[in-house]
N, C-alpha and C positions, 0 to 999 in steps of 0.2 A: 282194788276197785274203790274209787273215792266217792262216786256220785250215787251211792246206793239209795239215797233218800230222794232221788230225782224224779220219781213218778213215771208217767207214761213215756217220756222221752228216754229215760234210762232203760226202761223195759225194752223199747224198740231197739236200742243200741245192742243190748245183750242178746236179744233174740236173733238179730242179724249175725252177730259174731258166732253164736252157738251153731246156727245152721251152716255157716261157711266152714267152721271147724269140722263138723260132721262130714260134709262133702269132701273136704280136702284130705282128711285122714283116711277116708274110705278110698278115694280115687288113687292115692299114691301109696297106700299101704303095701302093695305087692310089687312096687316098682324098683326095689333094691336101693331106695334112698333112706337115709337117716332123717327122720322128720322131727323138727324142732318147733315148739311153741314158745314165743318170747313176749313177755310183758315188761316194758321198760319203766312203767310207772305203776307198779303192782299194788301199792298201798298196803293195807293190812291183809287183804284177801278176804275180808269179811264185811259185814254191813254196819260199820260205825259211822253214823251221821256226823258230818263236820261242815263248818261254814266254808264257803268258797267265795272269793272276792267279788265275782261278778253277780252274785245273787243277793237280793235285798233281804230275803228271809228263807228259812229252811222249809222244805216241802215235806209232806207226810211220808213217813217211812213205809216201804212196801216189803212184803215177805217174799223175796226172791234172791237167788244166789248171786254173788259177785262174779266178776270175770275169771278170777283165779280158780274158783271151784268149778265153774262151768267148763273151763278148759280141761281140768283134771278129770271131770266126769264124762267127757265126750268119748263115745266109742266109735271106731276102734282106738282112737287116741293117737298120741305122738310118742316117739321114742324118748325124747328128752324135753324137759320143761325148764324155762329160764325166767325167774321172777326177780326183778330188780326194783329197788327204791332207794333214794338218797336218804330219806328220813330214818334215823336209827331206831325210832320207836316202832317202826313197822316191821322190822326184821324178825323180832321174836314171834309175833303172830304168824308170820309167813313160815317160820321154822316149825311152829306148832301144827300148821296145816300139813307141812311135809311129813310129819310123823303119822298123820292119818292115812297117808298113801305110801306105805313102806315098799310097795312093789313098783313104784314109779321112780324114774330118775329125775330128780328135781334139784336144780341149781339155784341158789339164792345169793344175790350180790347187793352191796350197798354202794352204789356209784351214781354220779351225775349221769342221767340218761344220755347226754350228748357225748359222754366218754364211753359208756357201756355199749351203746348201739354200734359205733364204729369198731370197737374191739370185737364184739360178737361177729359182725359181718366178716371181719378179717380171718376168723377161724373156720369159715365155711369152705369145704372142699367140693369137688365136682359131684360127690355122692351125698351131699347135704341139701335139704330143702327146708324152708322155714316160713311160718306165718308170724308176723310181727304186729303186735297191738300197741299203738301209741295213743295213750289217753292222758295227756298232760294235765296238771292241776290248773294251769293258767297260761303263762307265756314262756314256760321254761324251754320249750323245744327250739333248737337252733335249726334253721333251714338247711344248713350245711350237713347236719346229721342225715337228712333225707338223701343227700348225694351219696353217702356211703351205702345206703340201702339199695339205691338203683345200680350202683357200680357192682354190687355183689352178684346181680343177675340170678339170684337164688331165693329171693324173699318176696312173699306176697304181703302187702301192707294194708292194715286197717288203721286209719288215722282220724282221730277226733279233732277237728280244727275249730278253734274258738272264734267263730265269726262275730259273736257278740262283743268280744274283747276288742277285736279290730275296729268294730263300729264305735265302741266307746272311746277308744284312743285316737280316733280320727273324726273329730266333730264335723258336722255338715259344712260349717264355714271353715275353709282352708286356712284362714288367717288366725284361727284360734287353736292350732295344734300346740300342745305343750312341749317345749323343747326337750324335757327329760324323757319323753316317751319316744322321741325320734330314733334313738339308738336301739331301743327295744324292738320297735317296728322293723327296723332294718335287719336285725338279727332274725326275727320271727318270719319275715317275708323273703329274706334272702337276697335283697337288692336295695341299693340306695335310691333307686328310681321310683320307689313306691309312691312318693308324693305326686310326681308327674302322672303316674298311672292311675292313682285312685281319685284324683281331683280333676274336674273339668271346669271350663269357664261357666260362670253363671249366665243364665239367659238375660240378655239385655232388655230393659223395658222398651215398649214401643216408641218409635221415633216421635219426638214432640211431647213426650210425657213430662208434665210440669214438675213431677217429683223424681226425675231421673238424677240421682245423686250418687251413682255407683263409685265407691272408693276403690282405686286401683289395688290397694292392699287387701281388699275384701271382695275379690273378683272371682273366687273359685268356690266350688261346692263339691262335696264328696259323692262318689257313685252311690247308688242305692244298693240295698242288700243283694238283689239279684245280680247287679253288675259286679259287686264285690265277689260273689260266688263265681261268676264267669272268669274274673281275672285270676283268682286263686287257682281255679281249675286249669286255666291256660298255663300258669306257672308250673303246676305239677306235670302237665303233659310235656313240658319242655325237658323233663328229666326221666319220666317213667314211660315204658313202652305201651302201657295201657292204664287209663284212669277212667273209672266209671263215674257217671253223673252222681254227685253226692246226695245222700239222704239228709234233708234239712230237719233238724231236731228242734222242737219248739217247747217253750213253757208259757202257758196262757197266751198262745198265739204270738209270742215274741221269739224270734229266731235266736237260738243259743249256739248251736254247733252245726258244722258240716261234717257228716260222717263219710269219709272217703275210702274207696278201695283202689289200690294201685298195684301193678305187677311189674317187677323188675326183670323178669325173664324175657329175653328178646325173641324166644321161640313163638312164632305166631300161633301155632296150634295150641300152645299152652295158654296164652292169654285169651284166645277166642273161646276156649272151653270155660275158662274162668268168667269171661264176660257173660256167657249164656246163663251160668248158674247164678252169678251175682245179680243180674238183671231180674231174674225170677224171684230171688230173695227180696230185693229192694222194692219191687213193685207191690208186694204183699204188705208193705209197711206204710204205703201212702193212704 
């Protein structure tokens, strides 16, 4: 868990995750499934403050557990735990945490999450079910990775989507997009059509305005944050059978992340039950 210093927004994220893990592991514990908890960006598993690119300064540290320990401490819990991180410096701390839970089956891997997640999904059989937590550091997540999640039909997903990063990389003025960011945005958003989708024509000045000097190369502006949220949600709904309205997480009234819940299971009964529980969890965070 990287954002342990993040204050109230981090606490909200972890509270939501913990409540859902308790529900999930309780509801499915006696259903003859092997239950997996998966964290593809597990970090060190502890509360080590670190700089992240989108924040201008570090926030005060708070005394609460990271997502790794929260998952391990949930009761009744999961049959298997999978903690992955590409950074080699994080593997030793994760292994130390594993030693604290000798009676739990804990797998630790050091891979790119965009490789790890598809590989994990491919191992799932009809008797497996999983909760996947994707909490990327910045823009590492490839949208194509999400396609493997939905194709599995066995995974419930909690995704922290960096809406602040998208806003930063797509300036209000469409003519000012930095070329080096376009490839990153295409990978992160899963479509090369994002520029057409995220930008709209600027409103024209009233007819007869003496100062009407609109430059045709400066004629678009980016959607606002709410419109960005709606577009990302629509993209997810094109892949997943169910997507809850995301929880917007703020720092000093500035939007940072959209915290999404999505279900890959095509069984309507399954996602309707999840919907009822998730809506109850999320509404208590507003």
